C-alpha positions in Angstrom: -35.7 -30.8 -30.8 -33.8 -32.6 -33.6 -32.8 -36.3 -33.4 -29.2 -35.2 -33.7 -29.4 -33.0 -30.6 -31.2 -35.8 -28.6 -28.5 -38.2 -29.5 -25.8 -35.8 -28.5 -27.6 -35.4 -25.1 -27.6 -39.2 -24.6 -23.9 -39.5 -25.3 -23.2 -36.8 -22.8 -24.5 -38.9 -19.9 -21.7 -39.9 -17.5 -21.2 -43.7 -17.6 -21.6 -45.5 -14.4 -23.8 -42.9 -12.7 -27.2 -44.1 -11.7 -30.1 -42.1 -13.1 -33.5 -41.7 -11.4 -35.2 -41.5 -14.8 -34.7 -43.1 -18.1 -32.6 -40.7 -20.2 -34.9 -40.7 -23.2 -38.0 -40.0 -21.0 -36.1 -37.3 -19.2 -34.9 -35.6 -22.4 -38.3 -35.8 -24.0 -40.1 -34.4 -21.0 -37.7 -31.5 -20.6 -38.0 -30.8 -24.4 -41.7 -30.6 -24.1 -41.5 -28.1 -21.2 -39.1 -26.0 -23.1 -41.4 -25.9 -26.1 -44.2 -25.0 -23.7 -42.2 -22.0 -22.5 -41.5 -20.9 -26.0 -45.2 -21.2 -26.8 -46.5 -19.3 -23.8 -43.7 -17.0 -23.0 -44.3 -14.9 -26.1 -47.9 -14.1 -25.1 -49.1 -11.4 -22.8 -52.3 -13.0 -21.6 -52.6 -13.4 -17.9 -54.3 -16.8 -18.2 -51.2 -18.4 -19.7 -49.1 -17.5 -16.7 -50.2 -20.7 -14.9 -48.8 -22.7 -17.7 -45.6 -20.7 -17.7 -45.2 -21.3 -14.0 -45.8 -25.0 -14.4 -43.2 -25.2 -17.2 -40.7 -23.1 -15.3 -41.0 -25.3 -12.3 -40.5 -28.5 -14.4 -37.4 -26.9 -16.1 -36.1 -26.0 -12.7 -36.5 -29.6 -11.5 -34.8 -30.8 -14.6 -31.9 -28.4 -14.0 -31.4 -29.6 -10.4 -31.6 -33.2 -11.6 -28.9 -33.2 -14.3 -27.5 -29.8 -15.1 -25.2 -31.0 -18.0 -28.1 -32.5 -20.0 -30.5 -29.6 -19.1 -28.0 -26.9 -19.9 -27.3 -28.3 -23.3 -30.9 -28.7 -24.1 -31.6 -25.2 -23.0 -28.9 -23.8 -25.2 -30.2 -25.8 -28.2 -33.8 -24.7 -27.5 -33.1 -21.0 -27.8 -35.0 -20.5 -24.6 -33.0 -17.5 -23.4 -35.0 -15.0 -25.4 -38.2 -16.4 -24.0 -36.9 -16.1 -20.5 -36.1 -12.5 -21.1 -39.7 -11.9 -22.3 -41.1 -13.7 -19.2 -39.0 -11.5 -17.0 -40.2 -8.4 -18.8 -43.9 -9.2 -19.4 -45.0 -11.6 -16.7 -44.3 -10.3 -13.1 -45.9 -13.3 -11.5 -43.4 -15.6 -13.3 -40.3 -13.5 -12.6 -39.2 -15.3 -9.5 -39.0 -18.8 -11.0 -37.6 -17.4 -14.2 -34.8 -15.7 -12.2 -34.3 -19.0 -10.3 -33.9 -20.9 -13.6 -31.4 -18.4 -14.8 -29.5 -18.5 -11.5 -29.2 -22.3 -12.0 -28.2 -21.9 -15.6 -25.5 -19.4 -14.8 -23.6 -22.0 -12.8 -22.6 -23.4 -16.2 -19.8 -21.4 -17.6 -20.8 -22.2 -21.2 -24.3 -20.8 -20.7 -23.2 -17.4 -19.4 -22.7 -15.9 -22.9 -26.1 -17.0 -24.2 -27.6 -15.2 -21.2 -25.6 -12.1 -22.0 -26.4 -12.2 -25.7 -30.2 -12.4 -24.9 -29.9 -9.3 -22.7 -31.0 -11.1 -19.6 -28.9 -9.0 -17.3 -30.9 -5.9 -18.3 -34.1 -7.9 -17.9 -33.1 -9.0 -14.4 -31.9 -5.6 -13.1 -35.3 -3.9 -12.5 -36.3 -6.8 -10.3 -33.7 -5.7 -7.7 -36.2 -3.0 -6.9 -38.7 -5.6 -5.8 -39.9 -6.0 -2.2 -40.2 -9.8 -2.7 -37.2 -11.3 -0.9 -37.3 -14.5 -3.0 -37.2 -12.6 -6.2 -34.4 -10.4 -4.9 -32.5 -13.5 -3.9 -32.7 -15.3 -7.2 -32.3 -12.2 -9.4 -29.2 -11.2 -7.4 -27.8 -14.7 -7.7 -28.5 -14.8 -11.5 -26.9 -11.4 -12.1 -23.9 -12.2 -9.9 -23.2 -15.5 -11.6 -23.7 -14.2 -15.1 -21.4 -11.2 -14.5 -18.8 -12.9 -12.4 -15.3 -12.2 -13.9 -16.7 -10.0 -16.7 -15.4 -6.5 -16.0 -17.0 -5.0 -19.1 -20.4 -6.3 -18.0 -19.8 -5.2 -14.4 -19.0 -1.7 -15.5 -22.3 -1.6 -17.4 -24.1 -2.8 -14.3 -22.6 0.1 -12.2 -23.5 2.5 -15.0 -27.0 1.3 -14.9 -27.3 1.9 -11.1 -26.9 -1.5 -9.6 -24.8 -0.1 -6.6 -27.7 2.0 -5.2 -30.0 -1.0 -5.5 -27.6 -3.3 -3.7 -27.1 -0.9 -0.9 -30.9 -0.4 -0.6 -31.4 -4.2 -0.2 -28.9 -4.2 2.6 -30.8 -1.3 4.2 -34.2 -2.9 3.8 -33.4 -6.5 4.7 -30.4 -6.4 7.0 -31.4 -9.6 8.8 -32.3 -11.8 5.8 -29.2 -14.0 5.9 -29.4 -15.6 2.4 -30.2 -12.2 0.8 -27.5 -10.4 2.6 -25.0 -13.0 1.6 -25.8 -12.7 -2.1 -25.8 -8.9 -1.8 -22.4 -8.8 -0.1 -20.9 -11.2 -2.6 -22.2 -8.9 -5.4 -20.6 -5.8 -3.8 -17.4 -7.7 -3.2 -17.2 -8.5 -7.0 -17.9 -4.9 -7.9 -16.0 -2.9 -5.3 -12.6 -3.1 -7.0 -14.0 -0.9 -9.9 -13.3 2.8 -9.5 -16.7 3.6 -10.9 -18.3 1.4 -8.2 -16.3 3.1 -5.4 -17.5 6.4 -6.7 -21.1 5.2 -6.8 -20.7 3.7 -3.3 -19.4 7.0 -2.0 -22.8 8.6 -2.9 -24.8 6.1 -0.8 -25.0 5.1 2.8 -23.0 1.9 2.1 -20.5 2.7 4.8 -23.2 2.7 7.5 -24.8 -0.5 6.2 -21.5 -2.4 5.9 -20.5 -1.4 9.4 -23.9 -2.7 10.6 -23.3 -6.0 8.9 -19.7 -6.1 10.3 -21.1 -5.9 13.8 -23.6 -8.7 12.9 -21.0 -11.0 11.3 -21.0 -14.3 13.4 -19.0 -16.6 11.1 -15.7 -16.4 9.4 -17.0 -16.5 5.9 -19.3 -13.5 6.5 -16.5 -11.6 8.2 -14.1 -12.3 5.3 -16.5 -11.1 2.7 -17.3 -7.8 4.6 -13.6 -7.0 5.4 -12.7 -7.7 1.8 -15.3 -5.1 0.7 -14.1 -2.6 3.4 -10.5 -3.0 2.3 -11.5 -2.2 -1.3 -13.5 0.7 -0.2 -10.7 2.0 2.0 -8.7 2.6 -1.2 -10.9 5.6 -1.8 -10.3 8.7 0.4 -13.9 9.7 0.5 -15.1 6.3 1.6 -12.3 6.1 4.2 -13.8 9.2 5.8 -17.3 7.8 5.5 -16.3 4.6 7.2 -14.6 6.5 10.1 -17.7 8.6 10.5 -19.8 5.4 10.6 -17.5 4.3 13.5 -16.1 1.3 11.7 -13.0 1.7 14.0 -15.0 0.6 17.1 -16.3 -2.5 15.3 -12.7 -3.3 14.2 -11.3 -2.8 17.7 -14.0 -5.1 19.1 -13.0 -7.9 16.7 -9.3 -7.5 17.5 -10.0 -7.8 21.2 -12.2 -10.8 20.6 -9.7 -12.8 18.5 -6.3 -11.6 19.8 -6.0 -14.4 22.4 -7.8 -17.1 20.4 -5.8 -20.3 19.8 -7.7 -21.1 16.6 -5.8 -20.9 13.4 -8.5 -18.9 11.7 -8.1 -16.1 14.4 -4.6 -15.3 13.1 -5.9 -14.6 9.6 -8.7 -12.5 11.0 -6.3 -10.5 13.2 -4.1 -9.7 10.2 -7.0 -8.7 8.0 -8.5 -6.4 10.6 -5.1 -4.9 11.4 -4.5 -4.2 7.7 -7.9 -2.5 7.4 -7.1 -0.3 10.4 -3.9 0.8 8.8 -5.6 1.4 5.4 -8.0 3.8 7.1 -4.9 5.7 8.4 -3.5 6.2 4.9 -5.9 9.0 4.1 -5.1 12.5 5.6 -8.6 13.4 6.6 -9.6 9.9 7.9 -6.3 9.8 9.8 -7.0 13.1 11.5 -10.5 12.0 12.5 -9.1 8.8 14.0 -6.4 10.7 15.9 -8.8 13.4 17.3 -5.9 15.1 19.1 -4.9 11.9 20.8 -8.4 11.0 22.1 -9.5 8.8 19.2 -10.2 5.1 19.9 -7.5 3.8 17.6 -4.8 6.1 19.1 -6.0 5.1 22.6 -5.5 1.4 21.7 -1.9 1.9 20.5 -0.3 1.5 24.0 -2.0 -1.8 24.6 -1.1 -3.0 21.1 2.5 -2.1 21.6 2.7 -3.9 24.9 0.8 -6.9 23.7 2.8 -10.2 23.3 1.1 -10.6 19.9 3.5 -9.6 17.2 0.7 -8.6 14.8 -0.7 -6.2 17.3 2.7 -4.7 18.0 3.2 -4.2 14.3 -0.3 -2.5 14.0 0.6 -0.2 16.9 3.9 0.8 15.4 2.4 1.4 11.9 -0.5 3.4 13.5 2.0 5.7 15.2 4.0 6.1 12.0 0.9 7.1 10.1 -0.4 9.5 12.8 3.1 11.0 12.7 2.6 12.3 9.1 1.3 15.5 10.7 3.7 17.7 12.8 1.1 18.7 15.4 0.2 15.0 15.9 4.0 14.3 16.3 4.3 16.9 19.1 1.2 15.6 20.9 2.3 12.0 20.7 5.8 12.7 22.1 4.1 14.6 24.9 1.9 11.6 25.6 4.9 9.4 25.9 4.6 7.1 22.9 8.4 7.3 22.2 9.4 5.1 25.1 6.6 2.6 24.3 8.2 2.2 20.8 11.6 1.9 22.3 10.4 -0.9 24.6 9.0 -2.7 21.6 12.3 -2.4 19.8 14.2 -3.8 22.8 12.0 -6.9 22.6 13.2 -7.6 19.1 16.9 -6.6 19.2 18.1 -10.2 19.0 16.4 -12.4 16.4 13.3 -10.3 16.6 10.7 -9.5 14.0 12.1 -7.4 11.3 8.7 -5.9 10.3 8.1 -4.7 13.8 11.5 -3.1 14.1 11.2 -1.5 10.7 7.7 -0.1 11.6 8.9 1.2 15.0 11.9 2.9 13.6 9.7 4.5 10.9 7.5 5.8 13.6 10.4 7.2 15.6 11.9 8.9 12.5 8.6 10.6 11.7 8.2 11.7 15.3 11.7 13.3 15.1 10.8 15.6 12.2 9.5 18.6 14.3 12.5 20.5 15.8 10.9 20.6 19.2 10.6 16.8 19.2 14.2 16.3 18.3 15.3 18.3 21.4 12.9 16.4 23.7 13.7 13.0 22.2 17.5 13.6 22.5 17.1 14.8 26.1 15.2 11.6 26.9 18.1 9.4 25.5 16.4 8.2 22.4 19.6 8.3 20.2 21.4 6.2 22.8 18.6 3.7 23.2 18.1 3.0 19.5 21.9 2.3 19.1 21.1 -1.1 20.6 20.1 -1.9 17.1 23.6 -1.3 15.7 24.2 -5.0 16.1 21.3 -5.9 13.9 22.3 -7.9 10.8 19.0 -7.2 8.9 19.4 -4.6 6.1 15.9 -3.2 6.4 16.4 -2.5 10.1 19.9 -1.0 9.5 18.5 1.3 6.8 15.7 2.6 9.1 18.0 3.0 12.1 20.4 5.1 10.1 17.6 7.3 8.7 16.2 7.8 12.2 19.5 8.8 13.7 20.1 11.2 10.8 16.7 12.8 11.4 17.3 13.1 15.1 20.6 14.9 14.5 19.4 17.3 12.0 20.4 20.8 13.3 21.3 19.4 16.7 25.0 20.4 17.4 25.4 18.7 20.8 23.9 15.4 19.6 26.1 15.5 16.4 29.2 16.1 18.6 28.4 13.3 20.9 27.5 10.7 18.3 30.3 11.9 16.0 32.9 10.8 18.7 31.3 7.5 19.5 33.8 4.8 18.3 31.2 2.0 18.3 28.8 4.0 16.1 31.6 5.2 13.8 33.1 1.8 13.3 29.7 0.3 12.4 29.0 3.2 10.0 32.3 2.6 8.2 31.4 -1.1 8.0 28.1 -0.3 6.4 29.6 2.2 4.1 31.3 -0.8 2.5 28.1 -2.8 2.2 27.9 -2.7 -1.6 25.4 -5.5 -1.6 22.9 -3.3 0.2 22.9 0.1 -1.6 20.3 1.6 0.6 22.2 0.9 3.8 25.5 2.0 2.2 23.9 5.3 1.1 22.3 6.0 4.5 25.6 5.2 6.3 27.4 7.7 4.1 24.8 10.3 4.6 24.9 9.9 8.4 28.7 10.3 8.4 28.3 13.5 6.4 25.6 14.8 8.8 27.9 14.3 11.8 30.4 16.7 10.2 27.9 19.1 8.9 25.9 19.6 12.1 28.8 19.4 14.6 31.4 21.4 12.8 33.7 20.0 15.4 37.5 19.3 15.2 37.1 16.3 17.5 34.5 14.8 15.2 36.8 15.4 12.2 39.5 13.6 14.0 37.3 10.7 15.2 35.9 10.1 11.6 39.5 10.2 10.3 40.6 7.7 12.9 37.7 5.4 12.0 38.8 5.6 8.3 35.5 7.3 7.3 36.9 10.1 5.2 37.5 7.9 2.2 33.9 7.0 2.1 32.8 10.7 2.1 35.2 11.2 -0.9 33.5 8.2 -2.7 30.2 9.8 -1.9 31.0 12.8 -4.1 30.7 10.5 -7.1 27.2 9.2 -6.1 24.6 9.1 -8.8 22.3 11.1 -6.5 22.9 14.9 -6.5 21.6 15.3 -2.9 24.3 12.9 -1.7 27.0 14.6 -3.8 26.0 17.9 -2.2 26.0 16.5 1.3 29.4 15.0 0.8 30.9 18.1 -0.7 29.6 20.3 2.2 30.9 17.9 4.8 34.3 17.7 3.2 34.5 21.5 2.9 33.7 21.8 6.6 36.2 19.2 7.5 39.0 20.8 5.4 38.2 24.3 6.8 38.4 23.0 10.4 41.5 20.8 10.2 42.9 20.2 6.7 46.2 19.0 8.0 44.9 15.8 9.6 42.8 14.7 6.7 44.9 15.8 3.7 46.6 12.5 3.4 43.3 10.7 3.3 42.2 13.1 0.6 45.3 12.2 -1.5 44.9 8.5 -1.0 41.2 8.5 -1.9 41.8 10.6 -5.0 39.6 13.5 -4.0 41.1 16.0 -6.4 40.7 13.7 -9.5 37.1 13.1 -8.4 36.4 16.8 -8.2 38.0 17.4 -11.5 35.8 14.8 -13.1 32.7 16.4 -11.6 33.7 19.8 -12.9 34.4 18.5 -16.4 31.3 16.3 -16.7 28.5 18.2 -18.6 25.9 16.2 -16.7 27.0 17.6 -13.3 24.5 20.1 -12.0 25.6 23.7 -11.5 25.0 23.4 -7.7 27.4 20.4 -7.5 30.0 22.2 -9.6 29.7 25.3 -7.4 30.3 23.3 -4.3 33.1 21.3 -5.9 34.9 24.6 -6.7 34.4 25.8 -3.2 36.0 22.6 -1.8 38.9 23.1 -4.2 39.4 26.6 -2.6 39.6 25.0 0.8 42.1 22.4 -0.4 44.4 25.0 -1.8 45.4 25.7 1.9 47.6 22.6 1.7 50.8 22.7 -0.3 50.7 19.0 -1.1 47.2 19.2 -2.4 48.0 22.4 -4.4 50.8 20.5 -6.0 48.5 17.6 -6.9 46.1 20.1 -8.6 49.0 21.5 -10.7 50.0 18.0 -11.7 46.5 17.0 -12.8 46.1 20.3 -14.7 43.1 21.5 -12.7 43.9 25.0 -14.0 42.8 24.0 -17.5 39.5 22.7 -16.1 38.9 26.0 -14.2 39.7 28.1 -17.3 37.0 26.2 -19.2 34.5 26.8 -16.5 35.0 30.5 -16.8 32.7 30.2 -19.8 30.0 28.2 -18.1 26.4 29.2 -18.6 25.8 29.5 -14.8 26.9 32.8 -13.3 27.6 31.4 -9.9 29.8 28.7 -11.3 31.7 31.2 -13.4 32.3 33.5 -10.4 33.5 30.6 -8.2 35.7 29.3 -11.0 37.4 32.7 -11.5 38.0 33.0 -7.7 39.5 29.5 -7.5 41.6 30.1 -10.5 43.0 33.3 -9.0 43.9 31.5 -5.8 45.5 28.7 -7.6 47.7 31.1 -9.7 48.7 33.0 -6.6 51.1 32.0 -3.9 48.5 32.8 -1.2 46.9 29.9 0.5 43.6 31.5 1.4 41.1 28.7 2.2 38.5 31.0 3.8 36.8 32.1 0.6 34.3 29.3 0.6 32.3 27.9 3.6 29.0 26.3 2.7 
C-alpha cells in the first residue's frame, strides 16, 4: 500500500464522527490482511485455508466497521482477482468470500471491479450448494452486483440462474432470509423476456404460490405479487399459475383485507385485484378460470359486485368484461343473471359515481350483448331502458361506453331500434353529443348510434323523430368523417331515410349541403370505391326530389358522374352510368339503390 493511498484514506474520514480505532492503525491492519489474502489466495494448498479464513474474517470486520475506508482500500489492493480465485479453488473459504463480496457490492463504485474480475461467474456455481449460509451470501452478492445491469442480468439468465433460484425456493421454502434474497433476485430478473421463458420451463409457479400462501408481512406479499404480475405478462406462465391454483390464494387475501381499516390494506387490495385481471387477459387462462361458470373467480363476481368496496366492484366488472370475450361464456353468464348485477352496480354510481366502475360495467354489458341470442334476452329484460339512466352522465368515458353498448344491443334488433329511435330524451341527448367536438370519441359514437337507429328500424316514424330532433344534419356531416366505416354507415342510413320519406328530410339535406358533400366524396381520389358506390346510390335516391335534382344540376354533378364512368372499379362505373342516366332523364326513379 503506497503512502499516497494511505493519505487519501485518512482524508476520506468523515470529520466529527467518533472512531473506535485509530485511523492509521485501522488502515495498516486492514492493509496487512489484504496483503495476506493476496499471498495465500493464489495458492492451492489446503493448509493455507485457515490463514485465508482468518484474513477474510478480519476484512469482513473492517468492512462492517467503516465501509468507505475499506472499500477504497480494497479497490486499491486489487483484491478482486484474489477473491475470485478463493471462490474457485477454496470451497471452505467460499462462504466468507461471498459474504465479503456481498458487503462490497453495497458500494456502487465497487460493482464494476467485481464485474471486471469475473466474480459473478465465480459466484454462480455456489448457488448449487446445500449450505444455506453460502447460498444466502452468494445470492446477496450476485443480486447486488447485478442490480440495475440488464446486460449482466441477461448473461445470468443465459447461464441458468433461473433454475437455480427456483430450486432454492423448492429446497428451502421456510428459510426466511434465504427465501427473501431469492425472491428479490427473481423480482429483479422477471421483467426480462428471457427470464420469463426460462421460468416457464420450471415449477416456479407452484413455488411462488406456496410462498404467497406463507406470506405474513406486507413486504413479502409485495415482492411476491410483483413477481407474479411480471410473470402474468406471459401467456404460458398465466396458465401455469392458474393450474397451480394461484386464484384461491388471491381470493383468500382479498377476503382477508377487504374490510381492513389499515391504509396498507388498500394498496394490497388493488395489487391483488390487478393480478386477478391480468390472469384473465390470456385466452387459455381465462377459460380455465371460467370453467363454464363454476370457476372460483367467476363464483366470486357476484359478491364483488355487491360489495361496498369500489375496488372490488371494479374487479368484478372487469372480470365479467374479460370472461365475455368468448361467446359461449357470454351466453352462460346472461343465463346465470350477471346482467342485472352489473346494472345494480351502475345504478349505485349514476350520480357522482366512480367513472372507472361505470366504464368497466358498461364494457361488460357491451361484450355480453355481442351474441344475437343475448341481445334478445337482454332487451326483453329491459337492459336498454335501464342503462339509459346514464344519459345524464357528464363524464365522457361513461358517455362513450354507454353509446357503444346501446349500439351493440340494437344491432339487428328492429323492435328495439324502433322504440329507441322514437325516444325524445334519447334523441335529444344524442344530438347534443353529436355536437361535442371537444370529445371526438363521444361525438363519433353518438353519430353512429343515430345511423344505427335508422339502419335497423327502417321506420318512417324513426325518420320523422330524428328529423324533429334535428339529427339529420349530423348524419350528413358524418359522411365527411375521416373513418370509412363511419362514412359508409352514414351513407346507408341516409339512403334508407330518403327511400322511406324523402319529402320530410329534403329540406334538411339542402340546408346541410348533402349534395356538395357527396360530390366532394366522388371527386376525391382518396375516397374508397365502396364509399363512392354508396354515395352514387344515395344520389339516385335524392333524384326523387325535384328540388334536390335541381341542386345537382346547379352544382354540375353530371360532370362528376361522367368522369366516374372511367373509374377503375367496375361497380363504381356501373353505378355512375345508372345515376347519370336517371339524372339526364325526366323519370324520378329512386328505387334503383337500396343498401
